[in-house]
C-alpha positions, 0 to 999 in steps of 0.5 A: 884100765877102761871105764868098762872094767871099773863099772864091772866091779860096782853095782847100780850103774846107769848111763846119764850122758855120753861117757857119764854114769852114776852108780851105787858107791861101794865105799858106803851103804849106798841105796841110791846112786851117789857115785858119778863116773866119767871117762875123759877124752885122754882115757882118765876115769874120774869118780866122785862120791856125792856122799863124801867118800874119798876116791882112794876109799872107793877104789880100794873097796873094789880092789883098785888103786888111784893109779888104775884110773889113769891111762899109762900113756898120760904124762905131765911135767914136774920139776925137781930142782932145775930138771924136768922129769916126766910122771904119769899123771896129767890133770886139766887146770879145770879139774884141778881147780874143781878139786881144790875148790872142794878141798878149800870148802872143807878147810873153810867149814872145819875152820869155821867150826874151830873159830866157833870153838866146836869140838872136832872129832878125829874124823874131822881132823883127818879130813882137814889134814887130807884137804890141806895136804891135797891143796899143798900137793896141787900148789907144789905141782903148779909152782914147785920152785916158789915154795921150796925152802 
């Protein structure tokens, strides 16, 4: 999918720089642009909602999947046992660290609430579980043999 095809499905698109845009997020009642959109040199389309919507929620709202944001030619190497296999997704170390930083912050904030004995609602527990899952997925992609039992 091209960035143009994505932008045709959302409202309030405005260019902020070369290959960078903001728009109203379709996953929530957005009156001012909170969705950042960027096309990478390798064809990936990155999106981030500053109001906190998950990428999966944003793309599903407009009838797409996360895979639609990735070029079909992108590859990376993952390990299964001692065998290398190819998969479609390749993410830069910088992008992975930025994503993990965000997820680590979620864990820290919710962990602080737990330590302070604040009641967590179901949404907070779900957000914590998703952040932990994403951190584990990134860890396994980087060092799969190290953490396998």
